N, C-alpha and C positions, 0 to 999 in steps of 0.2 A: 500360212504357207500352203502352197498347192502341191498335191500329190500327183504322181504320174497317172495317166489313164489306166483304169482297171486295177488300181491299187487294192480296192476292197476285195477283189477276187484272189489276190496273191499274198496279201499281208500275213496271213497265218503261216503259209508255207515259208515265206521269207524269214519270219521271226523264228520258226522252227530251225531253219538252216543256220541262222545266226547263233542260236543257243547251242546247237550241236558243235559249231566251231568254237564257241567260247568254252564249253565244257570238255573240249578235247584236251585242254590243259589239265594234267593230272591233279594238281593241287586244287583247282576249282572243282573238278569232278568229285574229288574226295569230300569237299565241303558240301556239295549238293547231295551226295549219297548219304552223308552223315545226318541229313534231315530225316532219314528213315522213311516212315510212311506218313509223316505229318502233311496236313493239308497246307498247300502254299498259296498265299493270297497276296496279290499286289495291291495293297491298300494305298490310296493316294488322297491328296487334298486338292488336286487340280482338276477334279471332276471327270476323270477319264473312266468311263464305264465300259469301254470295249476291252482294253488291256487289263484293267484292274477293277477295283471296287471303291466307290466313293459313298460315304455315309450309308453303308450296308447294301448298296445296290451296284450291280455291275456284272459283266460276263466273266471277268477274271481270266481272260484268255492267256495272259502271260503266265499266271500261276498254273493254269492247266497244262500249258506247254512245258513248263519247267518240270511238272510232275511226270509228263510223258518221257522227257529226256532222262530224268532221274531213274525211271523204271527201266529204260534201255540200258543205262549205265549199270544198274544193279544186276541185270541179267548178263551183260557182257563181262562183268567183273565180279562174279559171285565171290564172296569172301574178301572183297575189296577193302 
């Protein structure tokens, strides 16, 4: 599959926006906040080392963005 031109330059921002939209749902936000301060890792078997981790290697950008969104939710909804 071919990505649009410049995808590598915008993909982190696009995923961040998608996650913000997803976790605008209060029940999903609650589940994410309930993970506390746990390190979130998108472990996979399809060898994706940009969004996740495969066999102990990878950037884990999805997990990192989830933790950013979680922190924002925690601040916005203290006592949530």
